[in-house]
N, C-alpha and C positions, 0 to 999 in steps of 0.2 A: 439366401436372401440377397437381393440386389441392393447395393449401397445407394442410399437416397442422395439426390443432389442437394446441395446446400440451399436452404430456404432463406431468401432475403426478404425481410419485412418491407412492405411498401409504405406502411404507416408506422408511427411511433407508438408502440404498444408496450405492455408490461415486460414481455420477453426482450424487446429491444432495449428497454431501459436497463434491465439487468445485464445484458451484454455490454452496453455502454459503460456501466460502472466497472465491470471486470476489465474491459479493454483499456479504459482510462487509467485504472490502477496499474496495469502492465506498462502502459506508455510512460506514466510518471515514474515507475520503477526504473525503466531504462534511461530516462532523461534526468533522474534525480540529481546525480552528481554534477552533470552539466549545468543544471539550473542553479544548484547551490553555488557553483563556481562563479556565476555571473551576477550573484545577488549583492548589489551595492546600494539599493534604495528600498525602504527609507533608512535602514541600518545595514551596513555591510557585515552581517553576522553569518552569512553562508548557510542559511537553513531553509530558504524558500522552497526548494525542490522537496526537501524532506517534509516540511509542513504541509505542502499540497498533497503529497503521497499519503500522509497520515489522515488528512481530512477526507480524501476520497476513499481510503480504506474503511473508515467509519461509515461512510455513506453506502459503500458496497455491502458491508456486513448487515446494515439495516435492511437493505433490499433483499438479501438472501434470507433474512429472518422473516420478511413478509411472505416470501414464497413458501418457506417451511411451514408457516402458520396456516397456509391455505391448502397444503398438500392433501389430496392429489389434484385439487382444482388450482387455478391460477388466480393471483390477485388482479384487481383491475388496474388500469393505467393510473387512475387517481390514487389508489392505495400505494402503488409502487413509487410514484414520484414524491408523495408525501413522506414515505419512509426514507427515501433518498435524501430529501431536504432535511428531515429531522436528524438522520444519522450524521450528515455533514455539520449540522449546527452543534450537536453535542460533542463532536470530535474535532471541531475546527482548531487548528494550531497556527499561531502566528498571524501577522497582518494578512498575508496572502491567502491562507486557509480560511480565515474569517470572511474575507471578501468573496471567495469562491462559494462558501456556504450560502451567502446571501444571493449570489447569482443563481444557485440551484433552487433556493426558496422562491425567487422571483419566477422562475420557470414553473415551479409547482403551483403557483397561484393561478396560472393560466391552464396548465394541464390537469390540475387537480379536481376538476369538476365544477359544478354550479356555484360553489362557494368562492371560486377564484375568478379572476379576470374582471374586466371593466364591463359596465352595462352595455348591452347590445352585442357583445362579442360572442362568436360561436365557441362553445366549450367542448371539452372531451366527452362530457355526458351525452352530447348529441351524436357522438361517433363511437359506438360500442366497439368497433374494431380498432380503435386507436385514433390518435390525432394525425391530421394530414399536414402538408407543408405549410398551409396558411396558419394553422394553429401553432406550429413550431416556430414560425417567424414571429408571431405575437408573443410567444413565450420567451424567445431570445431578446425581444425588445423590452419586455417587462423585467427580465433579468438585469439588463444594463441599467435601467431606470432605478430599480430597487437598490442596486449596488452603489450608485451615486448618492442615493438618499441616506445610505448607512454610513458613509464616510463623512466625518465632520468637515474636512477641508479637502475636497477633491483636487487632485493634481493631474494635469494632462501628461501623457507620455508614460502612463502606468497601465495596469491591467484594466482599469476603468475605460481608458481610451480604446483598448483592444476589444473589449466587450461591446462597446458602442458601435465600433466599425463592423464587428461581426453581425450585429443586429441589423444595421443599415444594409449590408450586403445581402443578408437573408431576405429582407424586404424587397430589394431591387431584383431578386431572382424571379419574383412573380410566378412561382410554381406551387402546385399542390402536392408535388412529390417530395417527401421528406428527405430523401437522399440528395436531391438537387439542392434543396434549401440548405441542408447541412454543409454541403460542399461549398456553396457560395459563402456561407458564414465563415468557414475555415479559411477560404482564400482571402476574404476581407480582413480577417484577424491577422493573417500572415503579413499582408501589406501594411496594416497599421503597426504591427510589431516592428517591422523594419524601419519605421519612421520614428520610433520612440527615442533614439539617441539625439535626434534633432529637436525634441520637445522638452527633454529633461536634462539639464546641464550635467548632473552627476553621471548620467549614462554616457553622454558624449565624451566627458573627460576620461572615463574608464574604457570607452570603446566597446560597449556591450549594449544589447537590447534589454528591455525590462524583464526581470526574472519572472515576476508574476504573470506578465503577458505571455511569456514563453510557455509557462505552465498551462495557461488557458488554451493556447494553440494546441498543445498535446491533448487536452481534454476534448476539444472540438474535433481533432483528427480522429479520436476514438469514436466520436459520435458518427462521423462519416462512415467509418468502417462498420459500426453496428447497424447502420441503416442501409448501406449499399454493398457492403462486402469489399469496398475499395480501400486499399491501403495507401495512405497519402504520406508524403514526406516533404519537408521544407528545406530548400537548399540553404546551407549555412547553419541553420538552427539545429538540424538533425545530424550534422556531422561537425565535430569540433566543439568549440565553446561559443558559437554564435557571436563572435566578436566582429565589430564593424568599424568602419573609419570613424574617428572621433569627429564630432560635429558640435558647433556652437548651438546654444539654446535658442530656439526660435523666439524672436522678440514678441510674437503674438501669443506664445504659450505661457501658461501660468507656472512659474518656476519658484514659488515661495516654499521650497522644500526644506524640511529639517536638515540641519547640517550633518551629513553622513561622514564628512571628512574631519570635522573639528569638534567632535564631542556630541553633546545633546543629552537627552535624558538617560539615566543610568539603568533603568529597569523596564522590562516588559511585563505587564500585568494582564493576565487573562483569567476570566472566570465565567461560569454559567450563572445566570441570575434569574430567580423567580420574582417577578414584579409586574405591576400593571403599567399601562402606557404612560400615565401621567407621571409616575415615579421615574420612569426611564427618561422621560423628557428632561426632568430636573437633573438626573444623573449625567446626561450628556453635557449639559451646561457646566456642571461642576468639574467633570473630568477634562473638559476642553480647557478650563483655566489651569488645571494641574499639569498638563503635558501636551503631547502631540500624537500623531498617527492614531487618532481615536476612530475606532470602528465599532458600532453597536448594531448587531444584526439579530433577527428573530422576530418574535411576536407571539400573540396568543398566550402571554404569561411567561414565556421562556425566552431568554435572551443570551447571546454570547457577547461578552464585553472584552475589547482589546484596547490597550492604551500604553504609550511609552511615557514614563514619569520619572522624576527624581525621588519622590516620596511615595514608595510603594504602599506603605501603611495607610496613607490618606486615600489612595485609590481604592483599597479594599474597604476602608471605613465608609466611603461614599456608597459602595455597593451594599453594605450592611444597612445603611439608612434607607436605601431605595427598596430593599426587599431581602431575599435570602440568597446570598452567593454561595456557590459550592464549586468543587473542582478548581480551586484557586491555584494558579501557577504563577510564580514570580521568578523571572530569569534576570540575572545581572549580566548585562552585555559584556562579553569577554571573560566572564568568571564563572560560567556554568550556572547551575541551579542555586539561587540565593535564598530559597525557601528553607529556613533553618528552624530548629526546635530550641527549646529552652535548655535542654541537656547538652553537654559537650559531645561532639560527634565521636562515635566509636572508631578506634584505629582500624584502618582497612588492612586486609591481608594483601600480600604482594600480587598474587596471581590466582585466577580461578578459571574453571571451565564451565560454560553454560551450554546445555545440549537439549534439543528437542527429541523426545523419545516416544515411540509408538507402542506403548504397553507397559503394564505394571512391572513385569519381570525385568525388562530392559531398564526401567527407571531405577530399580533396585541395583542392577549391575552398574549403571553409570554413577549412582550415588555412592556405592562402595568405592569407586575409583576417585571419589572426591568432587564429582561434578554436581552443579546445581541444575536440576532437570525441569523441563517444561513438557508436561504430558500432552499428547494429542488426543482428540476425541474423534470418533468416526464421523466423517463428513464435516468436521469443524476444525480446520487448521488454526493454529494459534495466530493471533494478531500481533503486530509489532509491539503494541503496548504491553502484551504479556511477556514478550522477550525482554523489553526494557525493564519491566518489574523484576524479572529473574536476574538480570545483570545487577540491578540495585541490591537484590537479596544476597548476591554473591559477595558484595561489599569488598571489592578488590580494586587495586590500582590498575591491574592489567587483566583483561578477560579474553579468552579464546572462545568464540561462538561457533557451535556446530549445529547448523539447521537440519542436517540429515534428511533433506527432502529437496529435490530440484525445484519444486513449486514454491518453496519458501525463500528463494534467493533474494527477491526484492524486499520482502517483508523483513528478512534478517538484515539486509543492508540498511534499511531505514532505521531499524532498532539500533544498529551499531552507530549510525550517524547521530541519533538522538543521545545515546550514552556518551559519545565523545564530547557533546556540548556540556555534559555534566562532569567533565574532567576525567573520564575513564578511558584508558587506552584499550581499544578493542581491535582484535584481529578476527576477521571472518574467514573461516575455512569452508569452502563451498562443498561440503559433504552432501551427497545425494541419497544416501541410505544410512541407516543406523549401523550397518556393519562397517562402513567406512569410518564412522565415528568411533567404533570400537577399536579399529586399527590405529586411528590417531591417538586415542587415549593410551594405547599400549606403549607408545614411545614418548608420551608426555613426561617431561622432566622439569619440575618447577624450579630447580636450582640453576638451570641453564639461563643464558640471556634470553629475553623475551623473543627477539627476532629469530634466534637459533631454534628455540622450542617450536615456534610457529612453522618454520621451514621444515623441521623434522616431522611434525604432525601432518602438514600438508602433503609432504612426500609420501608418508605412509598411507594416507587416505587415497591419494591419487593412484597408488600402486595396487589398490584393492578393487577388483572387479566385483560388481554386486548383481545378485539375482533375486528373484522373488517369485513365490507361488501365490496365485489368487484364483478365485472361482468366478467364472464369467456370469454376469448377471443377466445378460440377454444375448441373442444372436447378433453377431457383428463381424465386420471385416477386421483382420489383424495382419501383421507382417508375416505371420505363419499360415495364413489362410482364414477360412470362415470358421468361427467357433459357435457352439450352441450354448444356451443357458445351462449352467451346471458343469460345463467343462472346466478342467483344471488347466490354468494358463501358466506357463513357465516364461518369465521375463528375464532378459539379460540386459543390463545397462539401460533399463527402461522400456525396451521393445519386446513384444511377444515373440519368443523364439520356438516354443514348443506348445502344442495343444494335446492334452491327454485326458484320460478318463479317471485315473486314480492318482493319488498324491505321490506315492513312492516311485512308481515308474517315471512319472513326469519329472520329479526332482532328480532322479538318476540321469535322465537325459540332459537336464540343465547342467548338472555337475560335469558330465562328460564334455559338453561343449565348452564350459568355462575352463576346465583343466587341460583341454587340448592345446592351449597356448602356454601351458606350464603353471606352476604354483607350488608353494611350500606349505601353506596353511589353509584349511577350509573352516569357515565359521558357519554354523547352522543355528538359526534362531527359530524355535518352533512356536507356532501359535497354540492357543489353548486347546483347540480341537484335534491337534495332531498327536497320535499316541507315541509312546517311547519306542515302540517296535519299529516305527518308520526311521527314527534316528539311528537305531542299532543297525538296521539294514543299510542305510547310507554310509555309516561309519565303516562297515565291513566291505562295502563296495570300494570305497576309497582306499582302504588298507590293502585289499587284494589286487587292485588294479593299478594303483599309483604308488610306487615305492617312495619312501621318505617324505610323504605328504601326511601331515598331522591333521586331526579333526577335533574341533572343540564345539560343544553343544550347549546352548543356553535356552531357557524357557522365556518366551516373550510375554506370556500371560494374556489377559483380556485386552482387546482392542489392537493387538499386534496383527501383522499380516499372517496369512496361513503359514508361510515360511519365508525367512530371509536367508540368503546364501551369500557368503563373502569368500573370495579366493585371493589370497595374497601371494 
């Protein structure tokens, strides 16, 4: 089978939206720490990058669910963008995430079919193959307009300015090609972002660009890649901390910013609200009197409310009077999560391990070692929220997080950042396989100093090569050649190294390759369908061929890989 050339969508369709979500999530994962580090407005709480990541993560999961619900058919563009906007709305975090959710909702109003857009506009329903560049430009314009409408007191030099510049540049492109329009929007956003320190005094004093705007640039860069395959990068922002020369606030700019340097409201209050439009209008007025940084986004009976206040109880009470608030989150700036219960808090343990595990058997093994586990489901990797919940369940002052999957690195990093805002000291060890996690657990010593324990566990994990056996689902190219559906694939450190017909011979070949570089311990984790005889055969092979190499065997149970192999 000849490897097919990459198909680049000419229009914005459901597949392109899904790719956009995944690429945006990856881009924000890579830029998260940088964006957090330049977060000085409206509050210098260092979480803008994390909040944007969590918001896009929720949007991406909603889009994936839309595809799963239509399998084997594809959802329409309208269904996909509505899922994206809804996911962002219910998962929006912080000021920046809330505004981004409204930007996506504004786009969905144009791309989402005949119910969206202004009278006389061409809509996605008229383009069954997807939206063209003209429709994308209209969507970006509506996104910027709706974001301004959602913010009680818009301030220039923020993500709002960057979104408007992106829309204007998209319109100036005058193209029906989506890739061209997206690139123009990205370039316009980059130019606007560079000007933000001269528009907002607090940015100029800190010598940084706007963090929310920087996040939007990352999201638009992902859109360019999804539509054209082109990878874009912005000088300065994509290397280092995007710091710029300090500049005084432009006299023409609106700089009535909340004081990020001299205090301000003590609490951030966020909640989802079920209420009608008239009640929300009254709520906006009341919350505007209570505090600042007010953003209310949503519609059709479901809203996301964000505000900074001194009286958190009054902000929640206002939501109760307007409708039914839920998912209430109250954060005390500088003091972690201020959402308390009537009961005195339970004393935390000193240290805990939180680990992602692919199977019931491994979950039991990790639990016996004292770890709090997060089980994976086939095709459904855990979200950062699940990891945060597990960290909370561990109820420890110090947590070592083992993701046990290379694809979870950004998710785990976002969860760790969120847990740190709640006062937990978290160390993320970048384990790529559960067998590396087992090696880390084997040297874990809770009586050691935290840093020393983390160094020892990281060293043990890094010294463990990992392999895996899987069954090919379809004919495809691999590093080891062309495989057919049903072939047994032997992977080493994530790459296909062996293609075989049976489990035992393939596993033997993988072991020989891994042990050729030396080793003292082999760990085998067998999936539910692998018989004990295979393990016995592999143990004998290691014993007969490699002197002084021990073998230990575990049962992974359901949902585990066909076989995991570790060599220490």
